[in-house]
N, C-alpha and C positions, 0 to 999 in steps of 0.2 A: 700773441701776447699771453703769457700765463697769468692766472689769478692765484695769488698766494693767500693763505689764511694765517693770521697773526693773533697773538694774545699780548696785550700791553703788560709790560713788566711792572708798571706803576699802579694802574687802576684795575687791571685784570679783565678788561673788556676784550671781546673777540671781534675781529674785523677782517675784511678781505680787501686786497689791493691788486689792481692790475699793474704788473711790473714790466715796464718797457726796457729798462736797463738795470742790471744787477747793482750798479752803483747808485741807483735812485734812492733818495732819502725817504724813509718810511716814518710816518708820525701817526699817533693814535687820533682818530677823529673825535673821541670823547674828551681826552685831557691834553692833547697835543704833545704828549711825551714822545721822545725819539727812541725810547727803549722798548723794543718789541721783540718777541721770540716767534720765529716761524713755526707753524704747526703742520703736522702731517695730516693732510686732508683724507677723508674717508674715500673719496674717489681715487686718489693716487695710491693709497694702500691697497685698494681692490685691484687696480691695474698692476701693481708691483707684486701681486701674489699674496697679499696679506689676507688674513682670515676675514670672512664676512658671514653674516647669518644665512644668506641665501645660498652659499656654496655647499651647505650640508643638507639642503632641502630634500624631502622624500616625496616629491610630487609624482615620481614615476615617469616623468616625461623625458628623461634623459639628461636634462640639465636644469638646475634650479634657477639660474639667472635669466635664461631666455627660452627655456623649453627645449634646448638642445639643437635648435635649427642652425645656429651659426657655427658650430664646430668648436666652440670654446671649451667644451668639456668632453 
């Protein structure tokens, strides 16, 4: 079950929801508005090849995110 991050279009609060079904109705826990925009999470942008601060690290260990042991760099 994926967790999605949302921002309420009405009160601008940020919240997360576990989404079981894509047709599941989402509502803001603060104001109960049904108008929310899904946000790109930091985790998913890092997995998708987005930029991150750790990817340009200069630690000299081969890979900034994990020290180079996993082969991701």
